[in-house]
Each structure stands twice: as structure tokens, then as C-alpha cells.
C-alpha positions in Angstrom: -20.2 -34.0 100.7 -20.6 -37.2 98.7 -20.6 -35.2 95.4 -17.5 -33.4 96.6 -15.8 -36.6 97.5 -16.7 -38.0 94.0 -15.3 -35.0 92.3 -12.1 -35.1 94.4 -11.8 -38.8 93.6 -12.0 -38.2 89.9 -9.4 -35.5 90.1 -7.1 -37.9 92.1 -7.7 -40.6 89.5 -6.7 -38.3 86.7 -3.6 -37.2 88.5 -2.6 -40.8 89.3 -3.1 -41.7 85.6 -1.0 -38.8 84.5 1.8 -39.7 87.0 1.7 -43.3 85.8 2.1 -42.2 82.1 4.9 -39.9 83.0 6.6 -42.7 84.9 6.4 -45.0 82.0 7.8 -42.4 79.6 10.7 -41.7 81.8 11.6 -45.3 82.4 11.4 -46.0 78.7 14.1 -43.4 78.0 16.1 -43.9 81.2 18.4 -46.8 80.0 19.5 -44.7 77.0 20.0 -41.6 79.3 22.2 -43.6 81.6 24.1 -44.8 78.5 24.7 -41.2 77.4 25.8 -40.2 80.9 28.2 -43.1 80.9 29.6 -42.2 77.5 30.1 -38.6 78.5 31.6 -39.4 81.8 34.0 -41.8 80.1 35.0 -38.9 77.8 35.7 -36.7 80.8 32.5 -34.6 80.8 31.3 -33.3 84.2 27.8 -34.4 85.4 26.4 -30.8 85.0 27.8 -30.4 81.5 26.2 -33.8 80.7 22.8 -32.3 81.6 23.5 -29.3 79.4 24.2 -31.6 76.5 21.1 -33.5 77.2 19.1 -30.4 76.2 20.0 -30.9 72.6 18.7 -34.5 72.4 15.2 -34.1 70.8 14.8 -37.9 70.4 14.6 -38.1 74.2 11.8 -35.6 74.7 11.0 -36.3 78.4 14.6 -36.1 79.6 15.1 -33.1 77.4 12.5 -31.4 79.5 14.1 -32.7 82.6 17.5 -31.3 81.5 15.9 -28.0 80.8 14.5 -27.9 84.3 17.9 -28.8 85.9 19.7 -26.2 83.9 17.1 -23.6 84.6 17.3 -24.1 88.4 21.1 -24.0 88.3 21.6 -21.0 86.0 18.5 -18.9 86.8 17.8 -19.7 90.4 21.5 -20.2 91.4 21.1 -23.6 93.0 23.8 -26.2 93.3 23.5 -29.0 90.6 23.6 -31.7 93.2 20.9 -30.0 95.2 18.8 -29.7 92.1 19.2 -33.4 91.3 18.3 -34.3 94.9 15.1 -32.2 94.5 14.2 -33.8 91.2 14.6 -37.2 92.8 12.0 -36.3 95.4 9.5 -35.1 92.7 9.8 -37.8 90.1 7.1 -40.5 89.9 9.6 -43.0 88.7 11.3 -45.1 91.3 14.1 -46.2 88.9 14.9 -42.6 88.0 14.8 -41.6 91.7 17.3 -44.4 92.6 19.5 -43.4 89.8 19.6 -39.7 90.8 20.2 -40.7 94.5 23.1 -42.9 93.6 24.5 -40.3 91.2 24.5 -37.6 93.9 26.0 -40.0 96.5 28.7 -41.1 94.2 29.7 -37.5 93.4 29.7 -36.5 97.1 31.7 -39.5 98.2 34.3 -38.9 95.5 33.7 -42.2 93.8 34.6 -42.9 90.2 31.6 -41.9 88.2 32.3 -44.1 85.2 32.3 -47.3 87.4 29.0 -46.2 89.1 27.4 -45.5 85.7 28.6 -48.7 84.2 27.0 -50.7 87.1 23.8 -48.7 86.7 23.8 -49.3 83.0 24.2 -53.1 83.4 21.4 -53.1 86.0 19.2 -51.1 83.6 19.6 -53.5 80.8 18.9 -56.5 83.1 15.7 -54.7 84.1 14.8 -54.2 80.4 15.3 -57.9 79.8 13.0 -58.7 82.7 10.5 -56.1 81.6 10.6 -57.6 78.1 9.8 -61.1 79.5 6.9 -59.7 81.6 5.5 -57.8 78.6 5.5 -60.9 76.5 3.6 -62.7 79.3 1.1 -59.9 79.3 0.8 -60.0 75.6 0.2 -63.8 75.8 -2.6 -63.2 78.3 -4.1 -60.5 76.1 -4.1 -62.9 73.1 -5.7 -65.6 75.2 -8.4 -63.1 76.2 -8.9 -62.2 72.6 -9.2 -65.8 71.6 -12.0 -66.2 74.2 -13.7 -63.2 72.7 -13.5 -64.8 69.2 -15.0 -67.9 70.7 -17.9 -65.8 71.9 -18.1 -64.3 68.4 -18.3 -67.7 66.9 -20.9 -68.9 69.4 -23.0 -65.8 68.6 -22.8 -66.3 64.9 -23.8 -69.9 65.3 -26.8 -68.9 67.5 -28.1 -66.5 64.9 -27.4 -68.9 62.0 -29.2 -71.8 63.8 -32.3 -69.5 64.4 -32.3 -68.4 60.8 -31.7 -71.8 59.1 -34.2 -73.9 61.1 -37.8 -74.1 61.9 -37.0 -72.3 65.1 -37.3 -69.0 63.2 -40.8 -69.8 62.2 -41.7 -70.8 65.8 -40.2 -67.6 67.1 -41.8 -65.4 64.5 -45.2 -66.7 65.6 -44.6 -65.7 69.1 -43.7 -62.5 70.9 -40.0 -63.6 70.9 -39.3 -62.9 67.2 -35.8 -61.9 66.4 -35.5 -58.8 64.3 -32.9 -58.8 61.4 -31.7 -55.5 62.8 -30.3 -57.4 65.8 -28.2 -59.5 63.4 -26.8 -56.4 61.8 -26.0 -54.9 65.2 -24.2 -58.1 66.3 -22.2 -58.6 63.0 -21.3 -55.0 62.2 -21.3 -53.0 65.5 -21.0 -55.2 68.6 -18.3 -57.6 67.4 -16.1 -55.0 65.8 -16.3 -52.7 68.8 -15.2 -55.6 71.0 -12.1 -56.1 68.8 -11.4 -52.4 68.9 -11.3 -52.5 72.7 -8.7 -55.2 72.6 -6.7 -53.3 69.9 -6.6 -50.2 72.2 -5.4 -52.4 75.1 -2.7 -53.8 72.9 -1.8 -50.2 71.8 -1.1 -49.3 75.4 1.0 -52.4 76.0 3.1 -52.5 72.8 5.0 -49.3 71.8 6.0 -48.8 68.2 9.7 -48.9 67.3 9.0 -46.5 64.4 8.3 -42.9 64.9 6.2 -40.6 62.7 4.0 -43.0 60.6 1.2 -40.4 60.5 1.6 -39.8 56.8 1.0 -43.5 56.1 -2.0 -43.6 58.4 -3.5 -40.5 56.7 -3.3 -42.0 53.3 -4.7 -45.3 54.5 -7.6 -43.7 56.3 -8.8 -42.1 53.0 -8.9 -45.5 51.2 -10.4 -47.4 54.2 -13.0 -44.6 54.7 -14.1 -44.8 51.1 -14.4 -48.7 51.2 -16.2 -48.5 54.6 -18.8 -46.0 53.2 -19.4 -48.2 50.2 -20.0 -51.3 52.3 -22.4 -49.4 54.6 -24.4 -48.3 51.6 -24.5 -51.8 50.1 -25.5 -53.4 53.4 -28.3 -50.9 54.0 -29.5 -51.0 50.4 -29.2 -54.7 49.3 -30.7 -53.9 45.8 -27.6 -52.0 44.9 -25.5 -55.2 45.1 -27.4 -56.6 42.1 -25.8 -54.0 39.9 -22.4 -55.7 40.4 -23.7 -58.8 38.5 -22.4 -62.2 39.7 -20.2 -60.5 42.4 -22.0 -60.6 45.7 -21.6 -58.6 48.9 -19.0 -60.9 50.5 -16.9 -60.7 47.4 -17.2 -56.9 47.2 -16.3 -56.7 50.9 -13.3 -58.9 50.5 -12.0 -57.1 47.4 -12.5 -53.7 48.9 -10.9 -54.5 52.3 -8.0 -56.3 50.8 -7.2 -53.5 48.3 -7.6 -50.9 51.0 -5.1 -52.7 53.1 -2.6 -53.8 50.4 -1.8 -50.2 49.2 -0.6 -49.0 52.7 0.8 -52.4 53.4 3.2 -52.1 50.5 4.4 -48.7 51.6 4.8 -49.9 55.2 6.8 -52.9 54.1 9.2 -50.7 52.2 9.6 -48.5 55.4 9.9 -51.6 57.6 12.5 -53.3 55.4 14.7 -50.2 55.4 14.4 -49.6 59.1 14.8 -53.3 60.2 17.9 -53.5 58.0 19.2 -50.3 59.7 18.5 -51.9 63.1 20.5 -55.0 62.1 23.4 -52.9 60.7 23.9 -50.2 63.3 25.4 -52.4 66.0 27.8 -53.9 63.5 28.6 -50.5 62.2 29.4 -49.2 65.7 31.4 -52.2 66.4 33.5 -51.6 63.2 34.0 -48.0 64.3 35.1 -49.2 67.7 37.6 -51.7 66.4 39.1 -49.2 63.9 39.5 -46.7 66.7 41.3 -49.3 68.8 44.1 -49.6 66.2 44.8 -45.8 66.3 42.5 -44.3 63.7 40.7 -41.1 64.6 36.9 -41.5 65.2 36.1 -39.7 61.9 38.5 -42.0 60.0 37.1 -45.0 61.9 33.6 -44.1 60.5 35.0 -43.8 57.0 36.7 -47.1 57.3 33.6 -48.8 58.8 31.5 -47.4 56.0 33.6 -49.2 53.4 32.2 -52.5 54.6 29.5 -53.7 52.2 27.2 -55.8 54.4 24.8 -53.0 55.5 22.1 -53.9 52.8 19.6 -51.1 52.3 21.3 -49.1 55.0 24.4 -48.9 52.8 23.2 -45.8 51.0 23.0 -43.9 54.3 26.4 -45.2 55.5 27.9 -44.2 52.2 26.2 -40.7 52.6 27.8 -40.4 56.0 31.2 -41.3 54.7 31.0 -38.9 51.8 29.8 -36.0 54.0 32.7 -36.7 56.4 35.2 -36.7 53.6 33.8 -33.4 52.3 34.1 -31.9 55.8 30.3 -31.8 56.6 29.8 -31.6 60.4 28.6 -34.9 62.0 25.6 -33.0 63.5 24.4 -32.2 60.0 24.9 -35.8 59.0 22.7 -36.9 61.8 20.0 -34.5 60.8 20.0 -35.9 57.3 19.8 -39.4 58.6 17.0 -38.7 61.1 14.8 -37.4 58.2 14.9 -40.8 56.4 15.2 -43.3 59.3 12.1 -43.8 61.5 13.6 -46.4 63.9 14.1 -44.9 67.3 16.8 -47.5 68.1 18.9 -46.5 65.1 18.5 -42.8 65.7 19.4 -43.1 69.4 22.5 -45.2 68.7 23.7 -43.0 65.9 23.2 -39.9 68.0 25.2 -41.4 70.9 28.0 -42.3 68.4 28.1 -38.6 67.3 28.1 -37.3 70.8 31.0 -39.6 71.7 33.0 -38.5 68.7 32.3 -34.8 69.1 33.3 -34.8 72.8 36.6 -36.5 72.2 38.4 -37.5 75.4 38.6 -41.3 76.0 36.8 -42.2 72.8 38.0 -45.8 72.7 36.4 -46.6 76.1 33.2 -44.8 75.3 32.9 -46.5 71.9 33.4 -49.9 73.5 30.6 -49.2 76.0 28.3 -48.0 73.2 29.1 -51.0 71.0 28.5 -53.5 73.8 25.2 -52.2 74.8 24.0 -51.6 71.3 24.5 -55.2 70.6 22.7 -56.3 73.8 19.7 -54.0 73.0 19.5 -55.4 69.5 19.5 -58.9 70.8 16.6 -58.1 73.1 14.6 -56.8 70.2 15.3 -59.8 68.0 14.3 -62.2 70.8 11.1 -60.3 71.6 10.0 -60.2 67.9 10.8 -64.0 67.5 8.6 -64.8 70.6 5.7 -62.9 69.2 5.8 -64.2 65.6 3.7 -67.4 66.4 0.6 -65.3 67.1 0.5 -64.6 63.3 -0.1 -68.4 62.7 -2.7 -68.4 65.5 -4.6 -65.5 63.8 -4.9 -67.5 60.5 -6.3 -70.4 62.5 -8.9 -68.1 64.1 -10.0 -66.9 60.6 -10.4 -70.4 59.2 -12.1 -71.7 62.4 -14.7 -69.0 62.5 -15.6 -69.3 58.8 -15.6 -73.1 58.6 -17.5 -73.7 61.9 -20.2 -71.2 61.1 -20.8 -72.8 57.7 -20.9 -76.3 59.0 -23.4 -75.4 61.7 -25.6 -73.5 59.3 -25.8 -76.2 56.6 -26.0 -79.1 59.1 -28.9 -77.4 61.0 -30.7 -76.7 57.7 -30.4 -80.4 56.7 -31.7 -81.6 60.1 -34.6 -79.2 59.7 -35.4 -80.4 56.2 -35.4 -84.0 57.4 -37.8 -83.3 60.3 -40.2 -81.0 58.5 -40.2 -80.6 54.7 -42.8 -77.8 54.9 -40.3 -75.5 56.5 -37.4 -76.3 54.2 -38.0 -73.6 51.6 -38.4 -70.8 54.1 -35.5 -72.1 56.2 -33.2 -72.3 53.2 -34.0 -68.8 52.0 -33.4 -67.5 55.6 -30.2 -69.4 55.8 -29.0 -67.9 52.5 -29.7 -64.4 53.7 -28.1 -64.9 57.1 -25.1 -66.6 55.7 -24.6 -63.8 53.2 -24.7 -61.2 56.0 -22.6 -63.2 58.5 -20.1 -64.0 55.8 -19.5 -60.2 55.4 -19.4 -59.9 59.3 -16.8 -62.7 59.5 -14.6 -61.2 56.8 -14.8 -57.8 58.5 -14.0 -59.3 61.9 -10.9 -61.1 60.5 -9.8 -57.9 58.8 -10.0 -56.0 62.1 -8.1 -58.8 63.8 -5.2 -58.2 61.5 -4.5 -54.8 63.1 -4.6 -56.5 66.6 -2.0 -59.0 65.3 0.1 -56.2 63.8 0.2 -54.3 67.0 1.0 -57.4 69.0 3.8 -58.7 66.7 5.5 -55.5 65.6 4.2 -52.8 67.9 2.4 -50.6 65.3 -0.7 -50.5 63.2 1.2 -50.2 60.0 2.2 -53.9 60.3 -1.5 -54.7 60.6 -2.4 -53.7 57.0 -0.7 -56.8 55.5 -2.1 -59.1 58.2 -5.6 -57.6 57.7 -5.5 -58.3 54.0 -4.2 -61.8 54.7 -6.8 -62.7 57.3 -9.7 -61.2 55.2 -8.6 -63.3 52.2 -8.2 -66.4 54.4 -11.7 -65.9 55.8 -13.3 -65.5 52.4 -11.5 -68.6 50.9 -12.5 -70.7 53.9 -16.1 -69.6 53.6 -16.2 -70.5 49.9 -14.4 -73.8 50.2 -16.4 -75.0 53.2 -19.8 -73.9 51.7 -19.0 -75.5 48.3 -17.8 -78.8 49.9 -20.7 -79.1 52.3 -23.4 -78.0 49.8 -22.0 -80.5 47.3 -22.2 -83.3 49.9 -25.8 -82.5 50.7 -26.9 -81.6 47.1 -27.5 -78.0 47.9 -26.8 -74.8 46.0 -25.5 -72.3 48.5 -24.5 -68.8 47.1 -22.6 -66.3 49.2 -23.4 -63.4 47.0 
């Protein structure tokens, strides 16, 4: 019975997790779904026809499935649309979606004005998004604090091993049954600490969603380079004699060069993608606003787009705006224009807003009111994104401080401990110094690797995707190496030592 209960409990846990993930996905898309319903309603489209149009929106995959189910039950099973919406409200795991459907059905049955109801829901949705953004930043701050504590543990562990290796304590332990195997140092530096960082990275991945879709090609190219560098470092660590073939360049230098080069190549490509998409995100609200204002003075929606596209403040997004204008002037359907744009732009925010602009124009009806609604909330959503990104930027500076602190503190403790040992017992100095050299070389590589991995954590936290982490990884690895070299040279010069990292 106990085993059965355990099995049932596991099944229940998996079902609860699946329901939670489905709820999060629905609530992520819900504000934009409400926006589309509002735009369509303002243009005179009925609620059921709005569901049918929702089936075409591939950039809202969860509500596309929902729309398919609503239409299926109405057209195949012959149910009333309001009844179907009531049934979907009972089955959905999302409380927000359930409340929206309930209010939607009640508004239709009572004969209320749908546009007014949807506008109020839209306003409430964006207020909830603002509150959710504030809460997510607080969660991120807590995660960063926890990561900082973990790095302090990393620092303390490095110091512990360096103290043992750079003092007479190693000789004392080696003569007893409590000797510390070098293998333990390798496990701590190259397995235990990186795994801890990867755990935090996975937590950050679940908390922060990327604004850019389909970066798989970038990650595939990067994985090849990083895999090659990783294999090379593993071989050099396991076979130290191979390092001698590189001449004056030691293992820390090889690790730094390899990791920085492996990161910079995809970082350059990501920055090109990010620059284009961030520029598009800045431009799309202004573009929609220009279309709205041109439409208010009596121009048709198509001519309004052409007029707005003549403005030259769209930066890198200008070539796409110019393409849209030329295709409209040549009579290319707006739907085809959207397909061409979606192949180049990876920002979900830009694709959603441009798609809603096209839907509004194609439907016709009260386009001016619909465009005004779209313009207003596009500007609000962009403001939310800018504020969130600005609040997360300081963590980049904090990451640089982490890298410097770990490198400098470990070096200070190692050399200071060695000097104290040499003062107390000169007979142990030679052995302790050689042990310190070996451990500092290994832990220097461990520190550089740890900082390099931290870059992906910062990238995920600050911009929501691992692509941003490539540049930060290169920056932090380089910072750690420079900090190690400078601190070791300064301290060894003060004490008259010759400390070599390589």
C-alpha cells in the first residue's frame, strides 16, 4: 500500500508540475490575447470570429491550441460558443484565464458593450504584468544573493585547500591518516563548484524567459567551439606534461585564451542579433504611433504605414520598415510582409505587435480606435521592458566584483600563509612553496572556469537568455586572469618571491 501511495504521489506531482507549466504559459500570452480580442471587438468582429482568427496566430502557440479546441467543439460537436467558453473556464489551470472567460461570457449574456469590458480587462492585465515584473525582479535579487553566498563558499573552499597546500599543515597531514589527495582538489575545482553554478543557472533559466525566439543555431555553433576547448583543457589537466609543449604559456593562460576565444565568437554574432532586435523593440511602438496618428487625419491604414515608414529614426530597423513600405506600394499582401519580417526578427515583442497591427488593418472597421488601443499598450509594454532591464543591469558590475574578489583573496591567503610558514619553520619552506605553486596553478584555472560559467548566469539574469552570457563569460574570465596575475605579481614582489601561474 505504501508503494502504491508513493507511485500515486509521484504521478500527482508530475500532473501538478505539468498544470503549473501550462498555467505559466497561458498567463504569459494572455495579455496579448486580450489585446487581440480588444482590437477585433473594436473593429466589429464577433467573439466567435475572434477565436477563429486566433487559430492563425502561430506566435501565440498555447492560445492557438485553445482556439482550435473552441472551434472544434463549436463546429464539430455543435455546441454553443458561450457554452464552450464556460467549459474551458472550468478546465483551465489558470485563474486569470478563468476569470477572463467568465467575465467575457457574462458580458455577452448581459448585453454589455464588449469593447468596454475588454478595455478594462486589458488595463487590469497590464497592471498585473507590472506587479509580476516587480515580483520577478525581487526573486532575481534573492537568487543573486543566494549565488553570492555560494561564491563565498567557493572562496572559502579554495582558501582551505590553498592553506593546506602552502603551509606545513600539508606535511603534518601527509604523515597521518588524514592526508588530502590531490584528486579531491581537482574534484572541488572542476566538478563540484561548476555543478553548483549550473544548478543556479537552471533556476535562473526557469525564472527569466528570453525575449528572443529561435537562437538554436547560435547555440549549436557555440557548443562546437566550447566543446573543443573543454576537451583540450581536460586533456591538459589530466596530462600536465603536455602543457610544457606550449613553452612559456602555462595552463591558466591556455584556459583563459581558450575560454575567451570560445565565447567571443558567438558573442559577436549574438550582439549583432541583439542590436537589431533591441532597435526594433525601440522602434515598433513609435512606428505604430505614427501609423495611428496618420490614420487619424484621414489616411487609409495602408497609406498610414507608408507615411510612417518615411520617418528616418528607426535605426537598424529602417531596412525592414522600408521593405514593408515597398511591398505595400507594389501591392504585396500585408500577411506576406509579416512572414518576411518574422524570418529576420527574433524579438517576440516586435512580432506580436506587428502581427496585431496587420490584423487590425486587414479587418477594417473602426481602425482608428483599434490602432489607438494598440499604440497605447505597445508603449506601455515597452516601458515595462526598459525598466526591468535597467533594474537588472547593476548585477553585471556585481559579477565583475565577484571575479576580482575570488582571485585576489585566494592569492593573498596563499602567499601570506606560505610566508607565515617560512618564518616559523624554514625546513618546510621549499616543500610548501612547491605545493603552493602547484595548487595555485590548478586553482587559478578553477577560478577562471568558475568566473567564465558565472557569465552565463549573469547573461540569463540581465537579458533573459544564454546568448547574452557569452560576452559576460569572456569579460569575467579575462577579469579573473588579470586579477590573478596582478595580485600574484604585487604580493610576490613585496615578499621577494617568484610565483609563476603557468
